VOKOL-475610 format. One record per residue (C-alpha): x, y, z; residue in three letters. Coordinates in nm, 4 decimals, decimal comma. Layout:
VOKOL-475610
PT         X         Y         Z  code
PT         X         Y         Z   ALA
...
//
This chain:
VOKOL-475610
PT         X         Y         Z  code
PT    1,4028    0,3760   -3,1785   MET
PT    1,3337   -0,0063   -3,1262   LYS
PT    1,0407   -0,1904   -3,3127   ARG
PT    1,0067   -0,4246   -3,0800   PHE
PT    0,9634   -0,4116   -2,6603   GLY
PT    1,2692   -0,6899   -2,5137   GLU
PT    1,1448   -1,0713   -2,5023   PRO
PT    1,0120   -1,1877   -2,1847   VAL
PT    1,1062   -1,5544   -2,2440   PRO
PT    0,8891   -1,7661   -2,0253   GLY
PT    0,6519   -1,5548   -1,9011   TRP
PT    0,3321   -1,7356   -1,7422   VAL
PT    0,0903   -1,5358   -1,5880   SER
PT    0,1264   -1,4461   -1,1820   ALA
PT   -0,0909   -1,5753   -0,9026   SER
PT   -0,3804   -1,4008   -0,8220   HIS
PT   -0,3763   -1,3397   -0,4270   PRO
PT   -0,6112   -1,5367   -0,2082   SER
PT   -0,6704   -1,3446    0,1101   GLY
PT   -0,3625   -1,5592    0,3200   GLU
PT   -0,1905   -1,3867    0,6358   ALA
PT    0,1371   -1,1894    0,5462   LEU
PT    0,3197   -1,1873    0,8699   GLU
PT    0,6320   -0,9728    0,9774   GLY
PT    0,7870   -0,8796    1,3244   ARG
PT    0,5661   -0,6091    1,3228   HIS
PT    0,2394   -0,6003    1,1456   ALA
PT    0,0490   -0,9104    1,0371   ARG
PT   -0,2412   -0,8681    0,7560   LEU
PT   -0,5607   -1,0242    0,7890   GLU
PT   -0,7871   -1,0724    0,5172   ARG
PT   -1,0760   -0,8454    0,5967   LEU
PT   -1,3603   -0,9456    0,8025   SER
PT   -1,6437   -0,6881    0,9494   ALA
PT   -1,7353   -0,9139    1,1910   ASP
PT   -1,3513   -0,9853    1,3040   ARG
PT   -1,2002   -0,6555    1,2412   HIS
PT   -1,4752   -0,3638    1,2086   ALA
PT   -1,4909   -0,2036    1,5597   ALA
PT   -1,1582   -0,2467    1,6328   ASP
PT   -1,0661   -0,0651    1,3180   LEU
PT   -1,3758    0,1944    1,3650   HIS
PT   -1,2277    0,2627    1,7232   ARG
PT   -0,8933    0,3452    1,5386   ALA
PT   -0,9976    0,5855    1,2501   PHE
PT   -1,2426    0,7588    1,4898   SER
PT   -1,1504    1,1128    1,5316   GLY
PT   -0,9880    1,2010    1,2431   ASP
PT   -1,2426    1,2731    0,9251   ASP
PT   -0,8844    1,3743    0,6892   THR
PT   -0,8281    1,0300    0,6588   LEU
PT   -1,0853    0,9763    0,4070   TRP
PT   -1,0565    1,2987    0,2222   ASP
PT   -0,8843    1,1142   -0,0527   TYR
PT   -1,1211    0,7720   -0,0642   LEU
PT   -1,4652    0,7331   -0,2438   PRO
PT   -1,6147    0,6425    0,0430   TYR
PT   -1,5974    0,7424    0,4600   GLY
PT   -1,5830    0,9051    0,7059   PRO
PT   -1,8444    0,6936    0,9116   PHE
PT   -2,0123    0,8343    1,1713   ALA
PT   -2,0369    0,4606    1,3862   SER
PT   -1,8750    0,1285    1,4610   THR
PT   -2,2188   -0,0262    1,2703   ALA
PT   -2,1790    0,2244    0,9714   ALA
PT   -1,8138    0,1164    0,9269   TYR
PT   -1,9728   -0,2663    0,9596   HIS
PT   -2,1818   -0,2415    0,6978   HIS
PT   -1,9293   -0,0685    0,4434   TRP
PT   -1,6972   -0,3480    0,5417   ALA
PT   -1,9324   -0,6673    0,4830   ARG
PT   -1,9804   -0,5146    0,1552   GLY
PT   -1,6277   -0,5523    0,0662   VAL
PT   -1,5076   -0,8179    0,2707   GLU
PT   -1,5453   -1,1197    0,0119   GLU
PT   -1,4477   -0,9175   -0,2922   GLY
PT   -1,1355   -1,0769   -0,4756   GLY
PT   -1,0462   -0,7077   -0,6523   ASP
PT   -1,0156   -0,4968   -0,4512   PRO
PT   -0,9241   -0,8103   -0,1352   LEU
PT   -0,9261   -0,6160    0,1159   PHE
PT   -0,6693   -0,6880    0,4311   TYR
PT   -0,6643   -0,5583    0,7880   THR
PT   -0,3044   -0,4238    0,9375   ILE
PT   -0,2485   -0,5408    1,3110   ARG
PT    0,0024   -0,4312    1,4899   ASP
PT    0,1801   -0,7248    1,6512   ARG
PT    0,2708   -0,5487    1,9766   ALA
PT   -0,0624   -0,4126    2,1026   THR
PT   -0,2672   -0,6944    1,9010   GLY
PT   -0,4761   -0,3660    1,7828   HIS
PT   -0,5922   -0,3010    1,3910   CYS
PT   -0,4847   -0,0235    1,2701   GLY
PT   -0,5343   -0,0065    0,9216   GLY
PT   -0,6438   -0,1247    0,5748   VAL
PT   -0,4779   -0,1823    0,2444   ALA
PT   -0,5950   -0,3445   -0,0524   SER
PT   -0,4725   -0,5604   -0,3776   PHE
PT   -0,6537   -0,4471   -0,6400   LEU
PT   -0,6449   -0,3461   -1,0122   ARG
PT   -0,5283   -0,7278   -1,0407   ILE
PT   -0,3635   -0,8365   -1,3687   ALA
PT   -0,2217   -1,1645   -1,3474   PRO
PT   -0,1978   -1,2123   -1,7328   GLN
PT   -0,0150   -0,9018   -1,7081   ALA
PT    0,2089   -0,9227   -1,3882   GLY
PT    0,0746   -0,6102   -1,3019   SER
PT   -0,0942   -0,5570   -0,9215   ILE
PT   -0,2198   -0,2388   -0,7403   GLU
PT   -0,1712   -0,1787   -0,3913   ILE
PT   -0,4391    0,0838   -0,3196   GLY
PT   -0,7479    0,1777   -0,0684   HIS
PT   -0,4706    0,2633    0,1677   ILE
PT   -0,6004    0,3953    0,5217   CYS
PT   -0,3553    0,4292    0,8629   LEU
PT   -0,4815    0,5580    1,1590   SER
PT   -0,2770    0,7966    1,3894   PRO
PT   -0,1852    0,4962    1,5855   GLU
PT    0,0413    0,3368    1,3466   ILE
PT    0,1236    0,6655    1,0959   GLN
PT    0,4859    0,6438    1,0383   ARG
PT    0,5823    0,3274    1,2502   THR
PT    0,7441    0,0361    1,1499   PRO
PT    0,3890   -0,1408    1,1443   VAL
PT    0,2455    0,0831    0,8688   ALA
PT    0,6014    0,0221    0,6448   THR
PT    0,5716   -0,3213    0,7087   GLU
PT    0,2763   -0,3751    0,6070   ALA
PT    0,2766   -0,1790    0,2723   LEU
PT    0,6122   -0,3718    0,2275   PHE
PT    0,4823   -0,7220    0,2436   LEU
PT    0,2446   -0,6443   -0,0100   MET
PT    0,4702   -0,5766   -0,1761   MET
PT    0,7064   -0,8815   -0,1353   ALA
PT    0,4721   -1,1232   -0,2379   TRP
PT    0,3652   -0,9512   -0,5575   SER
PT    0,6502   -0,9789   -0,6936   PHE
PT    0,7067   -1,3492   -0,5179   ALA
PT    0,3543   -1,4491   -0,7068   ALA
PT    0,4949   -1,3253   -1,0065   GLY
PT    0,3912   -0,9700   -1,0879   TYR
PT    0,6484   -0,7733   -1,3106   ARG
PT    0,4736   -0,4106   -1,1744   ARG
PT    0,3747   -0,3205   -0,8663   CYS
PT    0,1122    0,0113   -0,9012   GLU
PT    0,0793    0,2772   -0,6454   TRP
PT   -0,1538    0,5444   -0,7691   LYS
PT   -0,3266    0,8490   -0,5973   CYS
PT   -0,5305    1,1849   -0,5916   ASP
PT   -0,2257    1,3770   -0,7488   ALA
PT   -0,2956    1,6587   -0,4809   LEU
PT   -0,2828    1,4006   -0,2022   ASN
PT    0,0660    1,5186   -0,1549   LEU
PT    0,1356    1,3064    0,1739   ALA
PT   -0,0021    0,9895   -0,0654   SER
PT    0,3142    1,0940   -0,3100   ARG
PT    0,5637    1,1190   -0,0070   ARG
PT    0,4576    0,7714    0,0904   ALA
PT    0,5430    0,6646   -0,2267   ALA
PT    0,8677    0,7871   -0,3284   GLN
PT    0,9696    0,7109    0,0363   ARG
PT    0,8798    0,2762   -0,0540   LEU
PT    1,0645    0,3533   -0,3561   GLY
PT    0,7571    0,3698   -0,6064   PHE
PT    0,8568    0,5701   -0,9231   SER
PT    0,6779    0,8669   -1,0486   TYR
PT    0,5533    0,7852   -1,4116   GLU
PT    0,3123    1,0726   -1,4617   GLY
PT   -0,0599    1,2131   -1,4063   THR
PT   -0,3970    1,1205   -1,5545   PHE
PT   -0,5573    1,4416   -1,6118   ARG
PT   -0,9435    1,4142   -1,4863   GLN
PT   -0,9232    1,0812   -1,4318   ALA
PT   -1,2302    1,0225   -1,2500   THR
PT   -1,4609    1,2203   -1,0336   VAL
PT   -1,4593    1,0630   -0,6440   VAL
PT   -1,6762    1,2524   -0,4313   LYS
PT   -1,8324    1,5163   -0,6587   GLY
PT   -1,4995    1,6357   -0,7743   ARG
PT   -1,2177    1,6446   -1,0287   ASN
PT   -0,9339    1,3846   -0,9408   ARG
PT   -0,6509    1,3773   -1,1685   ASP
PT   -0,4284    1,0862   -1,0687   THR
PT   -0,0666    1,0518   -1,0190   ALA
PT    0,0752    0,6861   -1,1416   TRP
PT    0,3725    0,5452   -0,9266   PHE
PT    0,5226    0,1841   -0,9950   SER
PT    0,7808   -0,0362   -0,8883   VAL
PT    0,9247   -0,3495   -1,1640   ILE
PT    1,0493   -0,6639   -1,0597   ASP
PT    1,3954   -0,5891   -1,1731   LYS
PT    1,4207   -0,2820   -0,9057   GLU
PT    1,2786   -0,5220   -0,6169   TRP
PT    1,6080   -0,7189   -0,5101   PRO
PT    1,7631   -0,3444   -0,4581   ALA
PT    1,4507   -0,2030   -0,3076   LEU
PT    1,3970   -0,5497   -0,0719   ARG
PT    1,7502   -0,5096    0,0552   GLU
PT    1,6634   -0,1273    0,1311   ALA
PT    1,3786   -0,2417    0,3366   PHE
PT    1,5341   -0,5070    0,5204   GLU
PT    1,7947   -0,2915    0,6271   ALA
PT    1,5425   -0,0229    0,7722   TRP
PT    1,3007   -0,2798    0,9427   LEU
PT    1,6317   -0,4456    1,1258   SER
PT    1,6379   -0,3652    1,4736   PRO
PT    1,9716   -0,2200    1,4722   ARG
PT    1,7984    0,0791    1,2151   ASN
PT    1,6897    0,1813    1,5876   PHE
PT    1,7892    0,3292    1,9061   ASP
PT    1,6628    0,2393    2,2419   GLY
PT    1,4236    0,4786    2,2110   PHE
PT    1,2883    0,3561    1,8923   GLY
PT    1,3956    0,6080    1,6828   ARG
PT    1,5281    0,4971    1,3215   GLN
PT    1,8951    0,5299    1,2058   ILE
PT    1,8771    0,5798    0,8694   GLU
PT    1,5964    0,7325    0,7077   ARG
PT    1,4220    0,4665    0,4161   LEU
PT    1,3688    0,7312    0,1780   SER
PT    1,7816    0,7564    0,1811   ASP
PT    1,7825    0,4025    0,1016   LEU
PT    1,5228    0,3446   -0,1316   THR
PT    1,6340    0,6380   -0,3524   GLY
PT    1,9601    0,4904   -0,4034   LEU
PT    1,6821    0,2453   -0,6560   VAL
PT    1,3826    0,4545   -0,7377   ARG
PT    1,4159    0,6600   -1,0066   GLY
PT    1,1016    0,9070   -1,1706   GLY
PT    1,1087    1,1325   -0,9193   ALA
PT    0,8105    1,3643   -0,8574   ASP
PT    0,8184    1,7002   -0,9784   PRO
PT    0,5971    1,8319   -0,6915   LEU
PT    0,8214    1,6929   -0,4031   LEU
//
């Protein structure tokens, strides 16, 4: 057994996200603004209260209630919230954030993800999360994390599809809405990112979709060639 970990020559702290817009072919991520985004987001989220099952807030009964919540988090630096805008429609369809941001350790998490039905299982959602991962490694982070309630199978599947490797489950990690939460941990590390980036770019390419917008190759097949740590529940 090694006595010490591998040296990290020339290591310097990563950059803290400033909230600049991140733009791709399908998605644009904008710093969350209650005044600019809350009404459209509440419209997109309305009608499916299960979106909030594993989040520590919500559902929101009115646009005013969601606006109040957004107002309370829009200036925060950790978590730093983004709105996901569908470039084709111009509508806001989801939210995600950077959180547990540790530039000196080179670690950052993507979380607080809430995707409306209109962008779920679309290139918009996939590209939005790809843009956040790409920003993280370009900014010097060595590790990008994904955590979720261990009972949230949809989030666990999404993590693996996006190339995150399962690392384990923290039992009784916290209490959310009066219920126990065991937390499943996933990560991508910097040495995996170049190959994962190629997988994302191949999947997002227009050549990967037929005339009806159906994918030809699945992202999970492409990222599965790179990631390790298979989730035992999936």
